[in-house]
N, C-alpha and C positions, 0 to 999 in steps of 0.2 A: 504494500500500500504506500509505496514511496511517492512523494509529490515533488514537482518542480518548485523552485523558490517562489514563484509568483502564484501558485495555485492554492489549494484549500487553506493551508494554515494562515498565510498572510491575509487572505480575504476575510477569514473568520475572525481573526484577532481584531481587525478594525471595528467589528461590531461589538466588542466587549465593552467599550466605553459606554455606549448607549444602554446596554443591559444593566450596567452597574448604576447608572443614573436612575433607571426606572425603579430601583429598589429603595430609593430615598425615603419613600413613604411607608417604610416597613412597619408591620404590626408588632405586637408584644406577645411573647409565648405565654406569659401568665394569664393574659386575658383571652387569648385566642385558642389555646389548646389545653387538653387534659392528658396527663401521663396515665396510661391505662394498664400497663403491666411492667414487670421487671424488678420489683422489690428493691427500689432505690438505685437501680442501674441507669435509669433515665434521670437527668437533672436539668433544671432550668436555672440559668446563671445570668450574671451581669444585669440584674434588674429586668429580666425578661427578654434580653436582647440575644441570648445564646441558649441553645438547647443541645444536649449531648445524649446519645444513646450508647450503651455499652453491652457487650456480650462476653460471657465467660462460660465455662463448661457447664455450670449449673443452670444458666438462663440467659436469654436475650432481654430485649426491652422494646417498648413502643409507646406511641402517643396518637391522639386523634383530635380533630378540630372540635371546638364547642359548637360551631355553626354547621348547618347543612347548606349546600349550594345547589342551585339549578341554573347552570350556565355561569361562565365567568372567565377571567384571565387571572391565573394563579401562578405566582412566582415563589420559589424558595431557593436559597443558596445552601449548598451542601459541600462539605469536605469529607471525603470517604476514608474508610479504614486504611491507614498506610501500611507499608511493608508487606509481609506475607499475610494476605487477606484470604487465602484459599479456603473454600468451604463456607465463607460468610456471604450473606445476602443482605443488602440494605434496600428495603422496599419503600417506595414513596408513591402514593397512589390516591385516587379518589374512588369511592365505592358506595353504592347503596346496599341495602340488606335484602336477604331472601334468596330463594332458589332461582328467581328470574332477575337477579341483580344486574346493574350496569357497573362498569369499572373502567378506569383509565389508569394504566400502569407505567411507572418507571421502576425498574429493578436493576440494581447494580450487583453483578456477580463477581466476587473477588477472585484473585489469582495469586500465584506464587510471586515473590519479589521479582521485579523487573519485567513481568509479563502484564499485558494490558487488562484492565477491567473490561467486562462485557456489559454494555448498557442494553437492557432488554426492555422492549416496549410491547404493550398489548392493549387491546380494546375488547371489553365484553359488552354485549347488548342483549337484553332479555335472557341473561344467564349463559349466553354462548360466547366463548372466547376463541382461542386458537388462532389469533390474528397477530402473531409475533413478528416483529422486526428487531434485529439486533445490530449493534454498532460497536466498534472500537472508537474511543474518543481521540481527538487530535491534541490532547494535553494530558498531563498527569492529574487525575481528579482528586488525588490525595494531598497534593502540595499546597493548593490554595482553594478558597471557596469559588464555586462556579454556580451560575444561575440555571435552574431547570424549570421550565415553564410549560403550562398547559393552557391553551386557548380553546374554550369549549363554548360553541354557540350553535344555533339550530342548523347551520350549514355544514359545520365541520368540527373536527378535533385536530388541533395542531400542536405537536410536540416541538419544543425549541430548547436549545442549549446555548447559553450566553447570547440570546437574541437571534440565533440562527435556526431557522426551521429545519428539522431533520425528518419529520414525518407528518403526513396529513391523512386523516381518515374522514372522507367526505360522507355526507348524508346521502345514502343510496336507497332510501325508502321507496323511491319510484320504481325500483326493480326488485323490491321485496326483501331488502336487507334491513333488519331493525337497526335503529339509531338511538343512542341514549338521549332522551329529550324530556322524559316525564317523571323520572325518579330522582329526587334530590340526593346528593352524595356528600359525605364527609371526606375530609382529608385524613389519611392515615399514614403512619410511617413506623417501620420496625427494623430492628437489626437482629438477625437470627442465624442459627446454624443450619445449613442445608448441604452438608458435605456428601450426602448420598447422591447429589445430582449437579450441584452448582458449578463446580470447577472441573473442566474436562470430563463432563459426564459422570462425575463422582469418583474419578480415578485418583484425584488429589484430595486428601483429607485435611481437616482443620488441624493446625499445629497449636494445641492448647498451651504450649509453653510460651507462646506469644501473647496470650490473653492477659488483661482484658483488651478486646478490640473496641475501638470507639469511632463513631461517626458524629459529625457536628453540623448544626443547622443555624442559620441566621437570616435576617432580612426577608421574612415572610411578608408577602403582600397579596391581598385578594381584592381585585376590582371585579366584584361578582354580585350575583343576585342571591341574597340570603333567603332561605326558605324556612318559614316558621308559622305554625298554626294554620297550615294549608294555604299560605299566601307568600308571594314573592315580594322582596323589598324593592324590586325594580319597577320603574315606570315605563312600561313597554312603549308608550307613545312618545317618550322623551327623545329629542334629537340631540341631547347633551353630548359634548365631547367625551364625557366620562363613560358614556355608553357606546362609544364607537366600536369597541371590540365585539358588540353583539351582531354587527353585520360585516365584520372584518373578514376578508379573504386574502389569500396569498396573491400578491401582484406578480408580474412577470419576473422582476428582479428577485423576489423571495423564492419563487419557483425555481429559478436558476441556482440560487444558493443551496436550496434543498437537494436538488439533483446532483450538485457537486459533492455534497456530503455523502449522499447515498452511493455515488459512484466510487468514492475513495475510502469510505469508512464503514459501509454496511457489510455485515458478514453473514446475515441470514434474512430472507424475506419470504414469508409464507406464500406470497403471491407468485413466486417463481418455483415453488417446490412441487413439481409435477409428480414426483414419486409419492409424496404424501397425499396427493389428491388425484388418484388415477382416473376417477370419474369426471374430472374437470376441476379447474380452479374455482374458488368461491366467486360468486357473482360480482362482488365489489372489485375483484382483481381485474376483471376484464371490462368494467364499465368505462365508458368514455366520459370526459368532462363536459 
């Protein structure tokens, strides 16, 4: 996946400044999230500006948002487990509840020192997932904080890293593909041991001598519709600049950046896995824009 000096890395780094500026209106972990498990392994620090999750042989840890959301642009900065992170998974996702739940996933699969993390993405609608795309990142996600974003509106779900789109899941209801649009979701994150599958198909196990493993979070921001008591906080008729994300789509330049990332850094795409789908690829894979 080598690149010329002027291709992916240089273009993507230029976008970093804008993504960092967008996090200036960050929320507060004390007011926005609840620690849900881990028996003290999850901590909110710095007056609510930093959250850490830890994993040891006894347990991992996790948190969830106090609010439920139905559409929004959600940003979080993460710094992943450094060093030998093999066997660990840091999951950061939105999800509703129940057997027909909707879900939008970022999962970070650890690896042995010096080998790249795998960024795993997936979309569930009406309880059906299996829409995986995986990437290697163009930077070390353990050295500094980076911004991972989900833009979710009635037209599409767009996954972005440091302001650069890496994946778009369009609303294809017109051809019979369910799209997440009616079930409010909370934000969840967890750090846990998955050495039966996470690293090289489970061949590389967690080295517990390196525990505790720690991932860090900061600069949460949700420009989103909060769902409470059966109602949305959004004024759907508003044309406010704050609601611009509700109709946002990828323009030609953003499409080009996304295709560049996919060409250079995508390592798996369910939409090209003909062996997995011998009866034909899923409908959304062959739909035209």
